[in-house]
C-alpha positions in Angstrom: -8.9 51.2 -36.7 -12.2 49.7 -35.4 -12.6 52.5 -32.9 -12.0 55.1 -35.6 -14.7 53.5 -37.8 -17.2 53.5 -34.9 -16.4 57.2 -34.3 -17.0 58.1 -37.9 -20.3 56.2 -37.9 -21.4 58.0 -34.8 -20.7 61.4 -36.3 -22.5 60.4 -39.5 -25.5 59.4 -37.4 -25.5 62.7 -35.5 -25.3 64.7 -38.8 -28.2 62.7 -40.2 -30.4 63.3 -37.1 -29.6 67.0 -37.2 -30.5 67.3 -40.9 -33.7 65.4 -40.3 -34.6 67.7 -37.4 -34.1 70.9 -39.5 -36.6 69.8 -42.1 -39.1 68.6 -39.6 -41.7 71.4 -39.0 -44.2 69.2 -37.1 -45.5 70.0 -33.7 -47.5 68.3 -31.0 -50.5 69.6 -29.1 -50.9 68.4 -25.5 -54.3 69.0 -23.9 -55.0 68.5 -20.2 -58.2 70.6 -19.6 -58.2 73.4 -18.9 -54.6 73.5 -20.1 -53.2 73.3 -23.6 -49.5 73.1 -24.7 -48.0 73.2 -28.1 -44.4 71.9 -28.5 -42.1 71.1 -31.3 -42.2 67.5 -32.5 -38.3 67.3 -32.2 -38.5 68.5 -28.6 -41.2 65.9 -27.8 -39.0 63.1 -29.2 -36.0 64.3 -27.3 -38.1 64.6 -24.1 -39.4 61.1 -24.4 -35.9 59.7 -25.0 -34.5 61.6 -22.1 -37.4 60.4 -19.8 -36.8 56.8 -20.8 -33.0 57.1 -20.1 -33.7 58.7 -16.8 -36.2 56.0 -15.7 -33.7 53.3 -16.8 -31.0 54.9 -14.8 -33.2 55.3 -11.7 -34.4 51.7 -11.9 -30.7 50.5 -12.1 -29.8 52.6 -9.0 -32.8 51.2 -7.0 -32.0 47.6 -8.2 -28.4 47.9 -7.1 -29.4 49.4 -3.8 -31.8 46.5 -3.2 -29.1 43.9 -4.0 -26.4 45.6 -2.1 -26.9 43.8 1.3 -26.9 40.4 -0.5 -23.7 41.3 -2.3 -22.1 42.4 0.9 -23.0 39.1 2.5 -21.7 37.1 -0.5 -18.5 39.1 -0.5 -17.9 38.5 3.2 -18.7 34.8 2.7 -16.3 34.6 -0.3 -13.6 36.3 1.7 -14.2 33.9 4.6 -13.8 30.9 2.3 -10.7 32.3 0.8 -9.2 32.8 4.3 -10.2 29.3 5.2 -8.6 27.9 2.0 -5.4 29.9 2.6 -5.2 28.6 6.2 -5.9 25.1 5.1 -3.1 25.2 2.5 -0.7 26.5 5.2 -1.8 23.7 7.5 -1.2 21.0 5.0 2.2 22.5 4.1 3.2 22.7 7.8 2.0 19.1 8.3 4.2 17.9 5.5 7.1 19.9 6.9 6.7 18.2 10.3 5.8 21.4 12.1 2.8 19.9 13.8 2.0 22.6 16.4 1.8 25.2 13.8 -0.1 22.9 11.5 -2.7 22.3 14.3 -3.0 26.1 14.8 -3.6 26.8 11.1 -6.0 23.9 10.7 -8.0 25.3 13.7 -8.0 28.7 12.1 -9.3 27.2 8.8 -12.0 25.4 10.7 -13.0 28.6 12.5 -13.1 30.5 9.2 -15.8 28.3 8.0 -14.1 25.4 6.2 -17.1 23.3 4.9 -15.1 20.4 3.5 -14.0 19.0 6.9 -10.5 18.5 5.6 -9.1 21.0 8.1 -10.5 18.8 10.9 -8.6 15.8 9.5 -5.4 17.8 9.2 -5.8 19.0 12.8 -6.5 15.4 14.0 -3.3 14.1 12.3 -1.3 17.0 13.8 -2.7 16.3 17.2 -1.9 12.6 16.9 1.7 13.4 15.9 2.0 15.6 19.0 0.7 12.6 21.1 -2.3 14.7 22.2 -5.0 12.0 22.4 -7.7 14.4 23.7 -7.4 16.9 20.9 -7.1 14.0 18.4 -10.4 12.6 19.5 -12.0 16.1 19.5 -10.9 16.8 15.9 -11.9 13.4 14.6 -15.3 14.1 16.1 -15.4 17.4 14.1 -14.4 15.5 10.9 -17.3 13.1 11.5 -19.7 16.0 11.1 -18.8 16.1 7.4 -19.1 12.4 6.7 -21.1 13.1 3.6 -18.0 14.4 2.0 -15.0 12.9 3.7 -16.1 9.6 5.3 -13.6 7.4 3.6 -10.8 9.9 4.4 -11.8 10.0 8.0 -11.9 6.2 8.3 -8.5 6.0 6.6 -7.1 8.5 9.1 -8.5 6.7 12.0 -7.1 3.4 10.7 -3.7 4.8 10.2 -3.6 6.5 13.6 -4.8 3.3 15.2 -2.0 1.2 13.6 0.5 3.8 14.7 -0.9 3.5 18.2 -0.8 -0.3 18.0 -4.6 -0.4 18.4 -5.0 -3.1 15.8 -8.5 -4.2 16.6 -9.7 -0.6 16.1 -7.8 -0.4 12.9 -9.4 -3.6 11.6 -12.8 -2.2 12.3 -12.1 1.0 10.4 -10.8 -0.9 7.4 -13.9 -3.1 7.3 -16.0 0.1 7.5 -14.1 1.5 4.5 -14.8 -1.6 2.5 -18.5 -1.1 3.1 -18.5 2.5 1.9 -15.9 2.3 -0.9 -16.0 -0.4 -3.6 -12.3 0.2 -4.3 -10.4 -1.2 -1.3 -7.0 -1.1 -3.1 -6.0 2.0 -1.2 -6.5 0.2 2.1 -4.6 -2.9 1.3 -1.2 -1.8 2.6 -2.8 -0.7 5.8 -4.7 -3.9 6.1 -1.4 -5.8 5.6 0.2 -4.1 8.6 -2.8 -5.0 10.7 -2.8 -8.6 9.6 0.9 -9.0 10.3 0.5 -7.4 13.7 -2.4 -9.7 14.6 -0.5 -12.7 13.0 -3.4 -13.5 10.8 -1.2 -15.3 8.3 -4.0 -16.4 5.9 -5.0 -12.7 5.6 -1.4 -11.8 5.0 -1.1 -14.2 2.1 -4.4 -13.0 0.6 -3.5 -9.3 0.9 0.1 -9.7 -0.4 -1.3 -11.5 -3.5 -3.7 -8.6 -4.1 -0.9 -6.0 -3.7 1.2 -7.9 -6.1 -1.7 -8.2 -8.6 -2.1 -4.4 -8.5 1.6 -3.8 -8.8 1.9 -2.2 -5.3 4.4 -4.9 -4.3 7.2 -6.3 -6.5 7.8 -10.1 -6.6 11.0 -9.5 -4.5 9.1 -7.6 -1.9 6.2 -10.0 -1.8 8.2 -13.3 -1.6 9.5 -12.9 2.0 6.1 -11.9 3.3 4.4 -14.9 1.7 7.1 -17.2 2.8 6.9 -16.1 6.4 3.1 -16.5 6.4 3.3 -20.0 4.9 5.9 -21.1 7.4 4.0 -19.7 10.4 0.8 -21.4 9.3 2.6 -24.8 8.7 4.4 -24.6 12.0 1.0 -24.2 13.6 0.0 -27.4 12.0 3.0 -29.3 13.3 1.8 -32.8 14.4 -1.1 -32.8 11.9 0.5 -34.6 8.9 -2.6 -34.7 6.7 -3.4 -31.0 7.3 0.2 -30.1 6.4 0.0 -31.9 3.1 -3.4 -30.3 2.4 -2.1 -26.9 3.1 1.1 -27.4 1.0 -0.9 -28.7 -2.0 -3.1 -25.6 -1.8 -0.1 -23.3 -2.2 0.2 -22.0 -5.8 3.0 -23.6 -7.9 5.0 -20.3 -8.3 5.1 -19.9 -4.5 6.1 -23.6 -3.9 9.2 -22.9 -6.0 10.7 -20.6 -3.3 14.0 -22.2 -2.5 14.1 -20.8 1.1 10.6 -22.0 1.7 11.4 -25.5 0.6 14.5 -25.6 2.8 12.3 -24.7 5.8 9.4 -27.0 4.9 11.4 -30.2 4.3 12.4 -30.9 7.9 8.9 -30.0 9.1 7.3 -32.4 6.7 9.8 -35.2 7.3 9.2 -34.9 11.1 5.5 -35.4 10.4 6.0 -38.4 8.2 5.3 -36.6 4.9 8.8 -37.0 3.4 7.4 -38.5 0.2 5.4 -35.3 -0.5 8.4 -33.0 -0.3 10.7 -35.5 -2.0 8.7 -35.1 -5.2 8.9 -31.3 -4.8 12.7 -31.5 -4.4 13.0 -33.7 -7.4 11.1 -31.3 -9.6 13.1 -28.3 -8.2 16.5 -30.0 -8.6 15.7 -31.1 -12.2 14.9 -27.4 -13.1 17.7 -25.7 -11.1 20.4 -27.3 -9.1 21.0 -26.2 -5.5 23.5 -27.9 -3.2 21.5 -27.2 -0.1 18.4 -28.7 -1.6 20.4 -31.7 -2.7 21.6 -32.0 0.9 18.0 -32.1 2.2 17.0 -34.9 -0.3 18.7 -37.4 1.9 16.2 -36.6 4.8 13.0 -36.9 2.8 14.1 -40.0 0.8 14.7 -42.3 3.8 11.1 -43.6 3.6 11.9 -45.2 0.2 15.7 -45.3 0.1 16.1 -47.6 -2.9 14.1 -45.5 -5.3 15.6 -42.2 -3.9 19.1 -43.7 -4.2 18.6 -44.5 -7.8 17.4 -41.0 -8.6 20.2 -39.4 -6.7 22.9 -41.5 -8.4 21.6 -40.2 -11.8 22.2 -36.7 -10.5 25.7 -37.7 -9.4 26.7 -38.1 -13.1 26.2 -34.4 -13.7 27.4 -33.3 -10.2 30.1 -35.8 -9.1 31.8 -33.4 -6.5 28.7 -31.8 -5.0 29.1 -32.1 -1.2 25.3 -31.9 -0.6 24.4 -34.6 -3.0 27.2 -36.9 -1.7 25.9 -36.4 1.8 22.4 -37.3 0.7 23.7 -40.4 -1.0 25.5 -41.4 2.2 22.3 -41.0 4.2 20.3 -43.0 1.7 22.8 -45.8 1.7 22.7 -45.9 5.5 18.9 -46.1 5.3 19.3 -49.0 2.8 22.0 -50.6 5.1 24.6 -50.3 2.3 27.3 -49.5 4.9 30.3 -49.6 2.5 28.8 -47.3 -0.1 27.5 -45.0 2.7 31.0 -44.6 4.2 32.4 -43.9 0.7 29.9 -41.2 -0.1 30.1 -39.5 3.3 33.9 -39.4 3.2 33.7 -37.9 -0.3 31.3 -35.3 1.1 33.5 -34.1 3.9 36.5 -34.1 1.6 34.7 -31.8 -0.8 33.2 -29.6 1.9 33.5 -30.4 5.6 30.1 -30.2 7.3 28.8 -30.9 10.8 26.0 -33.2 9.7 28.3 -35.3 7.5 30.7 -35.9 10.3 27.9 -36.8 12.7 26.6 -39.3 10.1 30.1 -40.8 9.8 30.2 -41.0 13.6 26.9 -42.9 13.7 28.1 -45.2 10.9 31.3 -45.9 12.8 29.4 -46.8 15.9 27.2 -49.1 13.8 30.3 -50.8 12.4 31.8 -50.9 16.0 34.7 -48.6 15.4 34.5 -46.4 18.5 37.8 -44.5 17.9 36.7 -43.3 14.4 33.3 -42.4 15.8 35.1 -40.2 18.5 37.2 -38.6 15.8 34.2 -37.6 13.8 32.3 -36.3 16.9 35.3 -34.2 17.8 35.5 -32.8 14.2 31.8 -32.0 14.3 32.3 -30.2 17.6 35.2 -28.2 16.2 33.1 -27.1 13.2 30.2 -26.2 15.5 32.5 -24.0 17.6 34.0 -22.4 14.4 30.5 -21.7 13.1 29.4 -20.1 16.4 32.5 -17.9 16.4 31.5 -16.2 13.1 29.5 -13.0 13.8 25.8 -13.3 12.8 24.7 -11.5 9.7 21.8 -8.9 9.9 18.4 -10.5 9.2 18.2 -9.3 5.6 21.7 -10.5 4.7 21.2 -13.7 6.6 18.1 -14.5 4.6 19.8 -13.6 1.3 22.7 -15.8 2.3 
């Protein structure tokens, strides 16, 4: 309908112009001495309009002709960029598919087609590294460095990842530090930094990084706990023989990390051997008051021997709620031995092995029998401890993850 209306308006305009021309009797006199020309006014108007249109057309043709070389250059440049982008997409796809030789080939093609982003050089470097071609890897990383104004962080990340994969941890650490200088958001590098810290056994850095990863929800509590535990234990074992330093380090551990049951089990013997049983005794008391654990109760006897009377009173209160707990009964026996309450010690230890036979309980009974000058009973308990040791050694070892969970 709109086209029809425009057509009607055009015809109406043409009719109007024709009618105006029929009633126009004017003329124009053109003088160029010694020549004179007289023409109709209608003809003059049409000639002027025709001349204007012709000049406009000629100017357009000349303008297009002048711009043609630049358009050809721009077209060719655009086609080259399109080919580079297509090759780069194919290179990334092949890299993700694990077809590294073809990925390297397509990345090289993209680079040759004029990729100005430098991403094709990074893809080629990763593909060359996957092919264990160190020479070409270094070559393409060098090409990527030519575009550091755009991809510096990406290049450093690539170099760090490849260095970790090649177990060049010092080089990886340098690249990570360089990334932190140029990028104020180091979260993306934390997981890579964690691998480097673990490989270099930089346990303080491991704890710091794991806490950051947990804060940013990149690690769950279940994933973070074993890493933090391992780092704490390694650091504390390195302080073995330095009792004050051990206590200082333990007190610096956050309360939520001190509640790790497995960590406490490992720390108690270390602290006791360094004369810091009182420190871990308080930790065990708080932990057992909140959540009862037989193995922790068994350890209480070790760390309470420095003050056996007070420890014995605390443990006997627990006995009211856990009268048949083998671990608690063993600790009571050990504490009674430390307090030289031989009769009560024998009673508690016998109750412990009756509830659950254990190597350490039989060994304690053997020591107590020797103290009471009953060598035959001591031999019997030593024999029973040896049998339990043999039985334990005959059980197949669990895989590391299952063993820790157990």
